[in-house]
N, C-alpha and C positions, 0 to 999 in steps of 0.2 A: 518748610513753611512754619511761620510763626504766628500763633494766634494770641490773643489777649482775652483772657476769661474775666467776666464781670459776676460777681457774686453778691448776694443780698446783704444789706447792713443790717438787718433785723436781728442778728445774734449780737454782735459787738461790732461797733462800727469804728475801727482804727484803719489808717491808711494801709493798703495791703500789698499783696505780692502780685508779680506777673506769673508766668508759666513758662512751660517747657516747649521744646521742639524736638522732633524725633521719636514718633510714636513706636513702641514696642508691644507687640500684641502677644497676648497669652496663647498657649497652645488651646486648640479648640476643645470645647467641652465634649466629652465622650462619656458613654454608658458602660458600665461594667456588669458583667452576668453574676459574678459574685461580689461580695464585700471583701475588699481587700485592704483593711485601715492600717495606716501606719502612724503612730503617734509617739509624741514625748513631750518635752515642754519649753517654755521660755520662761524660765523661773523669774517671774516678775517681768520679762521682757528684756533682760539684759542681753548685752552683746557676746556673740560667739559661745565658746565653752568654758567662759570664765576668766580667760587669761589672754583675751584677745584674739584667740585662733578658731576660725571657723571649722567647727568639727567635721572631718572626713570629707573636707571640701578642697584643702589645698589654698583657701583663701583666706587672708588675713585682714582684720580691722585694725584701726589704729589702737596703740595701748590706751586704756581709758580706766575711768573709776568704776567701771560696772563689773568688777570683779564678783563673782557669785559666791558667796559664802553666807552661813547662817550664823555668823558670830553676833551675839546680842550687841545692841548698841543703842545709846539714847538717842531718839530723836527730839530735837529741840524745837525751836520754832512756835511759840505759843503766841497767838495775836491777841492783844487787850483791846477789849471794845466794851461799849456801854451797852445794855439790854436793848432789845428792840421789840416792837411791836407791829403788826402790819407789814406794809412795805415802806416805812420811814428809813430813809438812809441815817448811818450812825457814822461817827468818826472812827477810824480805823488806824491803830499804830502797828504797822508791819514789824515783825521780829527782824533783826539784823540778817540782810542776806536774802529775804525774801520780798516778793511784790504782791500786793493785793491789787488786781487790776479791775477795771470796770466789766460789767457784764450787764445782759439786758434785763429790764425788770423781772423778777421771778412772779411766776404765777401765784397769787395769794394762797398762804395755806394756814391751818389752824395755828394760833399762837402758842408757843411753847410755854409752860408756866414758870420756867427757871432759865438763867443764862448757862451756857454750855460749861463754864467753869464750875457750876454747882451741881452738875451731873455725876454720879458716881455709878459706875459699872464694873462687870466683872466677865472674865471668858468662862464659859461652862463647857467642857468638853462633851460633846454629844456621842462620838464615837473616835477611836483610833484605828484606822484601817492599815497601819503597820508600816514600816519603813519602806517596802518596795511597791506601795502604791501612788505615793505622791498626787494627792487631790489636786485638781486644777478647776474644776467647775462643778456647781450644784444646781440642780433643776427639781423642779416637782411637776408632776402630771395633773392637768385639771382634774378636781375632785378626789385627789389622792393625796395624802398627808406623808407618804413616803418621801424621804430625801433619796435623790438618785445623785450620786456622786461619782464624777469621771475622773480617773487616774491617768497621769501622763502616759503610763506603759501600756494602755489600750483597754483597761477594763472600767466597765460602770457597775458600781456596787448599789443595791438597794439597802437603806438604813431605815428600820422601823422601831420606834420606841428605843432608840440607842443602841440596837443590834444590828449588825450588817449580815444580810443573808450571804451565806457562804458559797451560794451559786451564783455567779455574776449575771446581771441584766443582759450583757453582751460582752464576751472576751475576743478582743481584737488584738491581743498582746503577740500573737505570733507573727503579726505583719508589722509590729510597731519598730521603729528605729528611735529608741529612748535616748533622751539626753538634751543637753544644751537647750535650745529654745524650740525645739520640735517635740511633736505629741499629739495626744488627744486633748485638742485645745478648747472645745467648746461643745456643750448639748442643750438642746432645747426641745420641748415636746409641742407638737401642733395643738389648736386649740380643742380639738375633739379628743386628745389623747392617744389616737390610734397610730401616730407617727413620731419616731424619735429622729431629729436630726443631729448629725455628728459632724464636727470640722476637725480635720487632722492632717498632720502631714504625712507622707506616705514613705516607702523605703528609699524612694530617690530623693526625699526632702521636699516633695512638691505638695501644694495644698490642695485639699479635697473637701467636698461638702455632699454629705449623702443623707438620703433618707431612708430609714428602716422602718419596716412595720412592726408595729409593738402590739403583742397580745398576751393574754395569759402571764403577764409581769415579766415577759422577755421580749428582747428586740431581736428580730429574725435578720441574721447576717447574710444568710443566702439569698434573701429576696431584696436586698438593698438596692436602691437606685442613685446613680450619680446625678447631681445636680449640676456642680460647678468643678472646674479643676482649673488651677493656676499654677503654671511654671514658676518655681522659685530659683533665682540665680545665686542666691547665697543661703547659708544655713540659718541666718538670723532674721529678725524682724518679719515673723510670720503674722503676728496678730493672732487671728483665728476664732476670735469668740463669735458667737451666733447668738441673735435675740430675735423674739417676737415683738413687734411694735405695737403701739397702741391702735394702729390701724390695720392690725391683723396679718401684716406683712413680715416675710422674713428677712433679717438685716445681718450681713456679713462683714465683718471688721478686718482688714487685711493691711499689713504692714508695707513698707516701701521695698521689700526685697532683700534688703541687708547690706552688708558692708558698710563703709564709713561714707558720711556726706553725701548719700543718695546718688551714688556715681552716675547713673542713667537717668537721672532726674524723673523718676516714676511719679513721684508723690503730686507732682504738679503736672503731670501728663495725662490727659483724659483719654489716651489711647491705650491705656492699660488699667487693670483692676488694682494694680499694686499702690499701696499708700491712700486707699479709699475705703469708704463705706458703701456698700453694695446693698441693694434694695430690690428684692424679688417676690413674686408670688410663686410658692414652689409647685403650683399646679401645672401640668404640661399644657404646652400650647403647640399644636401641631406636631412637628418632628422634635421640638425643643422640649428640652425635659423641665422647664420652668416656663413662667410668663413674665414679660417686663411691664410694670405698671406703666400706663399711659401718661400718668402724671410725673414720672421720673424727670428730671431736670434737664437731662442731656439727650432725651429721645429726640432722634431725628437731626441732631447735630453733626455734621460730617466729621469724620475721624474720632468720634467721642463713644465710648462704650455706654450704651444705654441703660445699663444695670446700676451705674453710679450714681449715689446720692449726695455724696459730699467728697472732698478730697483734701490733700495737702496733710496727710498724717505720716508719722515716722514708724510707730510701732504702737497702736492702740492697745493697750493692755488692760483688760477688765472694763467693761462698758456698760451702761445700763438705762433703762427708761424708768423714771419717777413713776411708781404704781398708781400715784394720785393725780398727777398732772400730765403725765405724757412726755415731760420734759427730757432731753437727752444729756447725760454725763459720760465723760471719758477720762481715763488715764492714758496719756500719751508719753512713753518714755523718751526722754532726751538723749542726747548723744554724749556729752563729756560734763556739761555743765548746769543744765536746768531740766528739772522734771515739772510736767505741767497737767493740771486739770482743766478740761474743756466744757463748756456748758452751752446749751441752746435751748430755748423753750420749744414746745411741741410743735413740730412741723418747720422750725425755723433754721433746721439744718440742711434743707433743701437746698441743693447747690452751692454750699457753703465751702470755701477754701480756709482750711486750718492753718496754712502758712509755711509748713515745713517743705522744702529745705531752706527757703529764703529767711526763715525765722525758727531759732530754737528758743521756746517761750517767747518772751518779749524782745529777746535780744537778736540781732542780726545774726543769721544762720550761715552755713558753709556755701551755700549757692546762690549768691544775689541774682535777682530776676528783675526784669522791666516791671515798673509799677503796674497795679491793676485794682480795681474796687474790691471791696469786701472781705479782706482779710480778717479772721476771727482770731482775736489773741486769746490766751488763756484765761479763765476766770480766776485761777490762782497758780502759782508757780513757787517752788523752791529749789534751792540748790543742789546739785549732786555732791555732797561734801558731809563730813561730819557722820560718817556712818551710812547715809543713804546712798542708793546706787539706782533704784528704779521704780516708778511710781507703779502702785497697784491700785487700779481704780475699783469703787466699790457701789454702794447703792444709797439713796435717800431713805432714812428710817421712816417706816409708815406702820411700825407695829404699834402693839398698846402696853407693852410692858414697860416702857421707858418714856413716858410722857415727855421729859426734858429733852429728847432727842428728836421729836417729832419734826419732819422737816428739814432735819440735818443731813447732809452728804457725808457718808462715812467711807473712808479710804485709808490707804497706808502705803508703805514704802517695803519692798523685798527684804532688803538688807537691814533697814533700820528697825522694821518690824513692829512698830507702835501702829496702834489704830488712831485716825485723827477724825476730827469732825469740824465741817465748816457750814456756815449758813449764809444766806444772800438775803440782803434787803436794799430796797431801792435801787437795784441794779449792782451792787457793789458787795463784796465779801463783808459781812458784819460781824461774824466771829470765827474764829479759828482755834482750835485747841486741840493737842495730844489727849486722848482719854486716860493715858495711865495702863494701857492694854499692851503686852506684849506677845507676839506669835512670831518665832523665829521662822524664817523661810516663808514670810507671809506673801503667798502666791496667788491669792485669789479671795474673793467674797461671795457670798450666796444669798438669796432671799427666799422665805416660805411664803405661802398664801396668805399668812396674816401679816406679812410685812415685816417680821422679825429678820435680823440680820445674822450671817454666819460669816467667821474667818476661817479660811482653809491654809494649813500649813503643810509644807513639804515633808514635814516630819511625819504625816500620817493623820494628824488630828484635824477634825472638824469641830470647831468651838461656836458655840452661840454668845452673842452679845446680850448680857442680862442686866439687870438692875442689882446693884450691890447692896 
C-alpha cells in the first residue's frame, strides 16, 4: 500500500517529497525492573566506526568522507553580508560550495549591536573530564546552576564552579557498549527537577529512553522506568538527543536506523519511529508508560505511529529549542556531500517532512520518491569537504555576556572543529561566519539557565563561549 503524505508549508515551502511503502514496526515498548543502560557515541553523527564499517554488526556502509578523526582543520565558508535590523531581508553572498536557502520568517528578536564579523569571542575551559569521559550532552536541573555532563561511556558528572564531583550522578558504564555512534546520547531533567531522562543505545545497539528518579543529587538507576524502545537495524544513525519543548513535552530525535541510502525507507515511513522526531508526555497512561498528546499530527491515522511529530531525518545530531522564541533548530548529518541545518518556528515542525532520503540538503537524494506537499529544505547547508565531515547542531545564543551574538545560532562540525554562527532575517540567512574558535572533536553543545553556550569536545573538555 502506498500513501502520499501532505505536510504544512509553514516552515519552508519548496516542492517536496513523497513517502514510503512497507512499514516496519519497532519492537514493543517494554519496562525493565532495573536500569540497564548501554551507551557510547555518534561522534558528531558520522557513519560507522570511522572507516565505513558498522562496528560489531558485520554490516558495511559505503566508503565516505565521514572518517572520524580529531585532526585540526580550517573550516572555511564565511558569508559576507550587510548588517541587519529587525526582520529586513539582506543580500547574501554565499561562500563557494555553500547554499543559503530560504527559511520562514524568524520570530523578531532583540537587535544585535554589531555584525557577526565584529564579534570577538574565546573558548574558556570550564572543566576537563579526562580522555575516557567523552562528553556528549549537557543539562541543568531547574533551580540548580550545576552543569550535568553526560559521557559517551555511560557516566553523568556534576560540575560545580569548575570542579567535577568525583562521585557520578549515575554510573551506567557497566552496561555501555562504547564507541562509534553508540552511547549515552542525551539527558534532560523534568520541569520539577525530580526526574532525569536518559537516551542511550544498549548492549545490543538498540535505542532506549528511560526515566530515573532524581534525589539528593543522584539519579536512582535501580528505580528506572523505560518509556521507549526502538530496535536499531544498524550501528549508526541513532540520533538520540532528547529535549523538553516549550510546551513542556518530551521530544526524542531518532536517526533513520543506519547503513547507506536509508535501505528500508525508514525516514519517509510513518509506520516506524526511525528518522523521526517523537513527542510524548512522559506521564503514564493506563498500561502505557507514557501518554501520546492528542494534538500530535498523526494521531488516528492508519498505519502511522501516533508519537511522531515530524519525519524525513537522516541523523539529527544535536537539536534545540530557542529559549526565547520556542523555534526548533537541528543539525542533520548528511551522507557524503551535504551537511544541513534545519529550522522551523515554534510549533511549525508539526507534521513536517524534512526530506531525507529523497533529498540530501537541497540536492536530490539516493531514494527518489513520488512528489508530495510540504518538504522542508535546510535553512543552511555546506559541503562535506575541506576537513568537514558531520554537522554538530547547537543553540541560539540568549546569554548576556556577548550581546553581539544575541539571536545568532551557534553550531559546528565534528571534524572541522570550528564554532560557527548564523542569523536569519526576512526568512533568509542574513549572516554566517566562523567565529575563530577551534575545538577538536566538537561533538556537542550545551546551554545553561542564563542562555550562555558551551562547546563539548571528545577530548574531555567542556568550554564556555566567552567574550574575548
